[in-house]
N, C-alpha and C positions, 0 to 999 in steps of 0.2 A: 453761363450756362454750361453744363455738362456735355463735353463731347462723348458722341455714340458712334458705333460703326454699324452699317447697314450695307443694303442691297437695294438698287430702283431696277425693276423692270420697265422698259419702254417698248410699247409695240407701235409701231409707224405703219398705219393702215394705206395712207395716202404719202407715197413716196416724193410728192410736190411739196412735203413739209420738212424733209430731211435736213435741207439747209437751217429752218428754223429751229430744228431740235439741236443741230449741232452748235450754233450760235447761243443757245440758252446754257447748253451744257459747257461751252466754253466759258461763259461769265461766271461759272461755278468751278472752275478748273482746281481751285484751292482745296475744295473737298473731296474731289474724286481722285481715288487711289488706284484703281482699275477700270478698264472699261473693255467689251468685247461686243462686236457686231457681226451680226448675221442677215445678210441680204437673202430675202427668197424671189428671185428674178420672176419666175414663173407667175407668182400673184402679186407683185409690183408692190411688197412689203418688206420690212426689215423688224429684226429685233435686236435691241440695244439692253445689255445688262451694265450698270455700273456698280462698283464698289466704292462706298464712300465712308468718309469719317468728317464728322461736323455735329454741329448743335442742332437741336430741333429748329430753331428760327431758319437757319440756311438751308436745312434739308426741306422744310416746310415750302420755302421760297422756291426752291427748285422745282420740286415736285409740282406745286401750284402752277409756276409757269409753263411746264411741260404739259400738266394736264389741260391747260386753256386753249392748246393748240388745236385746231381743227383736224379730226383723222389720227390723233395720237392717244394712245390707252397708256396709263402710267399706273404702277403698284410699287408698293416699298414694304419693305422689313427692318426693324431698327433692334438692335440689342436693348434690354431694358435697363442698362447702366452702363 
């Protein structure tokens, strides 16, 4: 499969799920080229941005696992080639 570059945005609405999010991201560390996390302590939420480089299969698996965590929203954008 062809490797593409992209971005994954993660909103953690339930901070009790933060450890699960970090575990999943750690499982795919080979495709993560950059990461930024911004906590919102007042609302007990956080936003994480991942820069990624990988094939559709790995990126889909990562976003799928993250999206199945309750209280977590995930969106991604990938290059066309």
